[in-house]
Structures are given as structure tokens and as C-alpha cells.
Legacy VTK file of the C-alpha trace (Angstrom):
# vtk DataFile Version 3.0
C-alpha trace
ASCII
DATASET POLYDATA
POINTS 251 float
36.256 -37.996 -75.075
32.952 -39.104 -76.566
29.885 -37.435 -75.090
27.360 -39.694 -73.311
24.322 -40.785 -75.291
21.922 -39.240 -72.783
22.675 -36.968 -69.835
20.177 -35.398 -67.438
21.377 -32.761 -64.945
19.350 -31.204 -62.124
16.066 -31.996 -63.855
12.982 -30.870 -61.936
9.245 -30.636 -62.517
6.579 -29.749 -59.955
2.794 -29.853 -60.087
1.551 -27.465 -57.437
3.241 -28.536 -54.227
4.204 -31.967 -55.572
7.732 -32.312 -56.925
7.233 -35.124 -59.408
10.863 -34.955 -60.561
13.192 -33.380 -58.033
16.738 -32.659 -59.186
17.445 -35.854 -61.137
20.982 -36.470 -62.421
21.560 -39.387 -64.799
24.284 -40.242 -67.285
24.125 -43.063 -69.822
27.333 -43.310 -71.804
26.908 -46.588 -73.688
24.222 -48.448 -75.640
22.366 -51.137 -73.709
19.360 -51.655 -71.472
18.708 -49.552 -68.375
15.874 -50.380 -65.988
13.971 -47.517 -64.366
11.995 -48.677 -61.352
10.270 -47.199 -58.320
6.956 -47.170 -56.466
3.858 -45.668 -58.062
4.185 -41.894 -58.118
7.982 -41.981 -58.054
8.213 -39.797 -61.182
9.143 -42.375 -63.813
6.619 -41.423 -66.504
7.099 -37.712 -65.813
10.823 -38.196 -66.377
10.065 -39.828 -69.733
7.779 -36.901 -70.618
10.519 -34.407 -69.811
13.141 -36.268 -71.826
10.913 -36.534 -74.905
9.484 -33.011 -74.635
5.876 -33.832 -73.812
6.348 -31.690 -70.701
8.707 -28.816 -69.985
11.098 -28.941 -67.057
11.046 -26.249 -64.415
14.829 -26.439 -64.254
17.740 -28.592 -65.332
19.314 -29.732 -68.587
18.940 -32.658 -70.986
21.738 -33.482 -73.410
21.771 -35.984 -76.250
25.236 -36.888 -77.528
26.521 -33.673 -75.944
23.863 -31.411 -77.471
21.441 -29.636 -75.164
17.882 -30.506 -76.226
15.601 -29.461 -73.353
14.393 -26.429 -75.335
13.388 -28.476 -78.383
9.800 -29.546 -79.186
8.730 -33.181 -79.344
9.083 -33.587 -83.110
12.614 -32.146 -83.143
13.727 -34.549 -80.421
12.123 -37.437 -82.314
14.066 -36.557 -85.434
17.292 -36.400 -83.447
16.745 -39.995 -82.371
14.218 -40.322 -79.535
11.293 -42.752 -79.562
9.002 -44.037 -76.829
6.059 -46.221 -75.965
3.369 -45.481 -73.402
1.655 -47.365 -70.595
-1.337 -47.900 -72.861
-0.509 -49.843 -76.011
-0.836 -47.661 -79.125
-1.347 -49.436 -82.438
-3.751 -48.836 -85.339
-6.085 -51.758 -84.719
-7.951 -51.492 -88.036
-4.794 -51.379 -90.135
-2.622 -54.327 -91.049
0.501 -55.024 -89.035
2.646 -54.162 -92.041
0.857 -50.849 -92.541
1.309 -50.022 -88.860
5.059 -50.117 -89.438
4.887 -48.222 -92.729
2.725 -45.521 -91.186
5.309 -45.210 -88.406
7.976 -44.577 -91.039
5.781 -41.923 -92.665
5.162 -40.277 -89.292
8.912 -39.757 -89.060
9.201 -38.254 -92.542
5.984 -36.295 -92.956
4.114 -35.948 -89.686
1.479 -38.395 -88.523
-1.715 -36.861 -89.874
-0.331 -36.298 -93.368
1.283 -39.713 -93.565
-2.011 -41.497 -92.988
-3.651 -39.838 -95.981
-1.892 -42.381 -98.183
-1.895 -46.144 -98.243
1.231 -47.338 -96.441
2.246 -49.855 -99.099
1.701 -47.480 -102.047
3.738 -44.611 -100.610
6.441 -46.548 -98.774
9.885 -46.698 -100.272
11.668 -49.978 -100.843
13.996 -49.380 -97.886
11.090 -48.774 -95.489
9.290 -51.865 -96.763
12.360 -54.038 -96.308
12.931 -52.642 -92.814
9.288 -53.300 -91.914
9.581 -56.951 -92.924
12.837 -57.332 -90.975
11.169 -55.921 -87.876
8.129 -58.164 -88.244
10.536 -61.105 -88.338
12.354 -59.764 -85.264
9.132 -59.647 -83.216
7.841 -62.987 -84.552
4.864 -61.494 -86.395
5.537 -61.961 -90.143
2.562 -64.316 -90.463
0.301 -61.453 -89.337
1.722 -58.908 -91.787
-1.490 -58.513 -93.789
-3.930 -59.028 -90.922
-5.402 -56.176 -88.853
-3.488 -55.380 -85.685
-6.785 -55.839 -83.870
-6.477 -59.590 -84.494
-3.381 -59.759 -82.301
-3.303 -60.616 -78.628
-2.356 -57.801 -76.273
1.194 -59.069 -75.956
1.551 -59.283 -79.732
0.304 -55.699 -80.017
3.046 -54.685 -77.600
5.583 -56.355 -79.858
4.116 -54.601 -82.900
4.280 -51.283 -81.052
7.967 -51.832 -80.240
8.656 -52.705 -83.869
6.848 -49.534 -84.982
9.067 -47.327 -82.818
12.137 -48.895 -84.424
11.070 -47.812 -87.913
12.507 -44.377 -87.084
15.864 -45.995 -86.200
16.131 -44.187 -82.861
19.273 -43.843 -80.806
17.264 -43.786 -77.573
14.114 -45.839 -77.006
12.068 -45.234 -73.847
9.677 -48.071 -72.999
6.944 -47.485 -70.415
5.961 -50.824 -68.838
6.328 -53.093 -71.898
5.544 -56.200 -69.800
2.320 -54.816 -68.288
-0.724 -56.854 -69.272
1.303 -59.288 -71.367
0.364 -62.954 -71.051
3.114 -64.901 -69.241
3.518 -67.104 -72.315
4.668 -64.041 -74.309
6.804 -62.378 -71.652
9.873 -64.373 -72.661
9.362 -63.258 -76.253
9.176 -59.585 -75.251
12.257 -60.071 -73.077
14.240 -61.708 -75.869
13.130 -59.141 -78.451
14.402 -56.281 -76.292
17.737 -58.017 -75.795
17.990 -58.538 -79.538
17.100 -54.898 -80.253
19.826 -53.688 -77.893
22.404 -56.040 -79.402
21.602 -55.556 -83.075
20.623 -51.889 -83.139
23.261 -50.728 -80.638
20.899 -48.213 -79.047
20.062 -47.116 -75.514
16.844 -48.620 -74.140
15.440 -47.187 -70.908
12.689 -49.429 -69.578
10.167 -48.487 -66.884
8.831 -51.687 -65.354
7.086 -52.986 -62.229
7.706 -56.654 -63.062
10.881 -57.133 -61.051
11.952 -60.574 -62.353
11.485 -59.275 -65.911
13.527 -56.089 -65.535
16.226 -57.547 -63.296
16.968 -60.261 -65.848
16.857 -57.761 -68.731
18.781 -54.657 -67.653
22.502 -54.322 -67.118
22.007 -51.174 -65.033
19.024 -50.241 -62.849
17.977 -46.806 -61.595
15.550 -46.504 -58.677
13.391 -43.381 -58.400
11.630 -42.514 -55.167
9.632 -39.341 -54.554
11.087 -37.785 -57.686
14.719 -38.427 -56.791
17.325 -41.039 -57.690
17.384 -43.280 -54.625
19.860 -45.872 -55.902
21.460 -47.095 -59.109
23.806 -49.856 -60.090
23.762 -53.482 -61.183
20.532 -55.448 -60.669
22.165 -57.397 -57.812
23.360 -54.252 -56.061
19.963 -52.592 -56.340
18.091 -55.667 -55.102
20.375 -55.874 -52.071
20.144 -52.198 -51.186
18.435 -51.592 -47.808
17.201 -48.211 -49.089
15.467 -49.867 -52.030
13.895 -52.533 -49.850
12.602 -49.855 -47.489
11.181 -47.761 -50.344
9.214 -50.700 -51.698
8.271 -52.417 -48.458
8.674 -49.788 -45.746
LINES 1 252
251 0 1 2 3 4 5 6 7 8 9 10 11 12 13 14 15 16 17 18 19 20 21 22 23 24 25 26 27 28 29 30 31 32 33 34 35 36 37 38 39 40 41 42 43 44 45 46 47 48 49 50 51 52 53 54 55 56 57 58 59 60 61 62 63 64 65 66 67 68 69 70 71 72 73 74 75 76 77 78 79 80 81 82 83 84 85 86 87 88 89 90 91 92 93 94 95 96 97 98 99 100 101 102 103 104 105 106 107 108 109 110 111 112 113 114 115 116 117 118 119 120 121 122 123 124 125 126 127 128 129 130 131 132 133 134 135 136 137 138 139 140 141 142 143 144 145 146 147 148 149 150 151 152 153 154 155 156 157 158 159 160 161 162 163 164 165 166 167 168 169 170 171 172 173 174 175 176 177 178 179 180 181 182 183 184 185 186 187 188 189 190 191 192 193 194 195 196 197 198 199 200 201 202 203 204 205 206 207 208 209 210 211 212 213 214 215 216 217 218 219 220 221 222 223 224 225 226 227 228 229 230 231 232 233 234 235 236 237 238 239 240 241 242 243 244 245 246 247 248 249 250
């Protein structure tokens, strides 16, 4: 039997008397898009931090393709196949869009600080350059390839950020509120790009989002966190119709 892509067992993390993540069990066996929702303070970002190694768990296990990884540092998990975005959009605004992607590829090979010593185009290999152009096409930004990322709208920067994470060819991509702050005119583009990424790259995307129409139309499976615990999970329809979920959001 093939091991699940990502499995979390009994994961817990407390800050003083607050249990931000409180015995979470999750199992994602197949590629696709999973929505992770819950009220503010439910533990969503902390869970991402634990999975990627930015924080250490107090207890519990994290397995990637059957291998236990909760003792590994951030860079080791990244090289195994983890990538993520953050609530605040992170792009190099003074660099071109193309160089943003090439720098992301160098970060994977050399470490971020060293990679930026060199010009992205001079040091990039042919394969990285070709992949960068494919990703710019995927996120509808090839016309901005040689323009600074600072020229982009906020939503376009989000798309560039997503493309940058894909330069490492991750097996698991964790997205923290990709729709937040994005102009409604670009939301459909972000939505369609994520669907295309899941279909073409055959990876697991776990998406934290507060925009309910966006995530419910995007994810095949939705997990609801509440007070650090899994309150409900299932199809978008099942989650939306759950009295416990309605009470957590509106009660």
C-alpha cells in the first residue's frame, strides 16, 4: 500500500496556556486541493509552521510519503518537497519577474543569500530558465518578465509568488490566504491557476482561506479547524451544511 503524501498524527503546540494546535490528526493520500478553514485564531497558520518546520511541535508526528520529518529543519523539509506562501506577499519588488523565479530556483540549490549574489539570468541553467518561462505563462505574466515585480498589482504579485514556489517542483504546496487582498477581477485567475497547478503538477495543495466562495469552489476536500482542533472535514457541501461549522463561525 502506498503511503499517504502527508500525514499528521497527534500534533500539538501550545503558547503558554493557549493550545494553538491541539492534537490534530490529518491524512492526505492523493494529490489535489484541500481547503483549511476556521475562525481567526483557530491554529491554521501555526499548523503550517509546524508542517514546514518554522516551529517545533510539543508532541505528535508528521510524515511525508511515509517518512517521519518532524525532527528535520526547514531547509531539509523544503528539499524533500515542501513549499509555502505566507499571509503577506513575498516577492523581490526591485527585481524582474523572471529573476524572481530564477532566484527561487537558486534558493533551492544554494541557499537564498548565496543565490542572490549572482544575476539570475547569468547563473541559471537552461532547464531553470525554460521552467521559469513556462510558469510565467501559467500565471499569465509573460509580458512582465523583464519588468520589476514592483510594477505588478497586488494580485499579480500573488500569482508571481505562487509561480516562484513552483520553481522547486514541490510535492506539497501550502498556501496561506492566496485570495486575501486580491482584486475581484483577478480572483478568477488565481482560482484557475491553482486548479491548473493541481492538475498539471499532480501535487498536494493545502490552502488556508477566509474567502468561502473561493475555497468552496476550489477544494475537493475541506478541513475545519476550531480552537486548535479538527472540528469537521469532508466535501465542501458536507462542511457547509454541518451544524457544528455553522455554530463555530456564527455562534
